C-alpha positions in Angstrom: 18.1 -14.7 -37.3 15.5 -12.4 -38.6 13.2 -9.9 -36.6 10.0 -10.4 -36.5 7.5 -7.7 -38.3 6.1 -5.8 -35.8 2.7 -6.1 -37.4 3.2 -9.8 -36.6 4.2 -9.3 -33.3 1.0 -7.0 -32.7 -1.2 -9.7 -34.5 0.1 -12.7 -32.5 0.1 -10.7 -29.1 -3.8 -10.2 -30.0 -4.2 -13.7 -30.3 -2.5 -14.5 -27.4 -4.9 -12.1 -25.3 -8.1 -13.4 -26.8 -6.9 -16.9 -26.0 -5.8 -16.1 -22.9 -9.1 -14.2 -22.1 -11.3 -17.2 -22.7 -9.0 -19.7 -20.7 -8.1 -21.7 -23.6 -4.5 -23.0 -23.8 -2.1 -23.0 -27.0 -2.8 -26.8 -27.1 -6.5 -26.1 -27.4 -6.4 -23.7 -29.9 -4.0 -25.5 -31.6 -6.4 -28.7 -31.9 -9.2 -26.6 -32.7 -7.4 -25.3 -36.3 -5.3 -28.4 -36.5 -2.2 -26.9 -35.0 0.5 -28.1 -32.6 1.1 -25.9 -29.5 4.5 -24.9 -30.6 3.2 -23.6 -34.1 0.6 -21.5 -32.0 3.3 -20.5 -29.8 5.3 -19.1 -32.9 2.6 -17.1 -34.0 1.9 -15.6 -30.5 5.5 -14.3 -30.6 5.4 -13.2 -34.1 7.8 -15.6 -35.3 5.8 -17.2 -37.8 3.8 -14.9 -40.1 0.0 -15.9 -39.9 -1.8 -16.2 -43.2 -5.0 -15.0 -44.0 -7.1 -18.1 -44.2 -5.3 -19.4 -40.8 -6.1 -15.8 -39.0 -9.5 -16.3 -40.2 -9.9 -19.8 -38.6 -8.7 -18.2 -35.6 -11.2 -15.4 -35.7 -14.0 -18.2 -35.9 -12.6 -20.3 -33.0 -12.1 -17.3 -30.7 -15.3 -15.9 -31.9 -14.0 -12.6 -32.8 -13.8 -10.6 -36.1 -10.6 -10.6 -38.1 -10.2 -6.8 -37.3 -9.9 -8.2 -33.4 -6.3 -9.0 -34.4 -5.2 -5.3 -35.5 -7.1 -3.4 -33.2 -4.9 -0.7 -31.3 -2.2 -1.2 -33.9 -0.2 1.9 -34.3 -0.7 3.7 -37.6 3.2 3.7 -37.9 3.7 0.1 -36.9 2.8 -1.1 -40.5 5.6 1.5 -41.9 2.9 2.8 -44.1 2.5 6.2 -44.5 -0.7 8.1 -42.9 -2.9 9.5 -45.7 -2.9 13.3 -46.0 -6.0 14.5 -44.1 -6.7 12.0 -42.1 -6.2 12.6 -38.2 -3.5 11.2 -36.1 -4.5 8.6 -33.5 -4.7 10.0 -29.8 -1.2 9.3 -28.2 -1.3 6.8 -25.5 2.1 6.8 -24.6 2.6 5.8 -20.9 -0.9 4.4 -20.3 -0.9 0.6 -19.4 -2.6 -1.9 -22.0 -5.8 -2.8 -19.8 -6.2 -5.9 -22.4 -2.8 -7.4 -20.9 -3.2 -6.9 -17.3 -3.4 -10.2 -15.7 -6.4 -8.4 -13.2 -8.6 -7.5 -16.4 -8.1 -11.2 -17.9 -9.1 -12.3 -14.3 -12.3 -10.4 -14.2 -13.3 -11.0 -17.9 -12.9 -14.9 -17.4 -15.1 -14.7 -14.1 -17.3 -13.0 -15.8 -17.9 -15.5 -18.4 -18.0 -17.9 -15.8 -21.5 -16.7 -15.2 -24.0 -19.2 -16.8 -26.9 -16.9 -16.5 -27.0 -14.0 -19.5 -29.3 -12.1 -17.1 -27.1 -12.0 -14.3 -24.2 -11.2 -16.5 -26.0 -8.4 -17.9 -26.8 -7.1 -14.1 -23.3 -7.8 -13.4 -22.1 -5.4 -15.7 -24.7 -3.0 -15.0 -23.6 -3.1 -11.7 -19.9 -2.5 -12.7 -20.7 0.4 -15.0 -22.8 1.8 -11.8 -19.9 2.0 -9.7 -17.3 2.8 -12.4 -19.3 6.2 -12.6 -18.9 7.0 -8.9 
């Protein structure tokens, strides 16, 4: 049994986050790209590596740029060395990933259920105002 590469695990995790954020099941995502839910599950767990063309398909279906799947990945994850002169990423050790918290997912799902773009915008403005206090 071989271990998953950390990049595959991270990309799969980001795939799962986005799918869940949209309230989409593994079956729904699989059907949209011509896969079984089991294959989607293997991708999300990092057991199977996602090809670039498949990643592009996922990005289209999930309405995100391909770069989304690599966001938040630590530079050391890939095993590549940092380029000289390039600043280190901020250390966020110990901070929970807000994108994976159930509360965050529930809030975002509820937000996107608001059909009116104007009302969504006003809701966002209200939340931002409350956050400043």
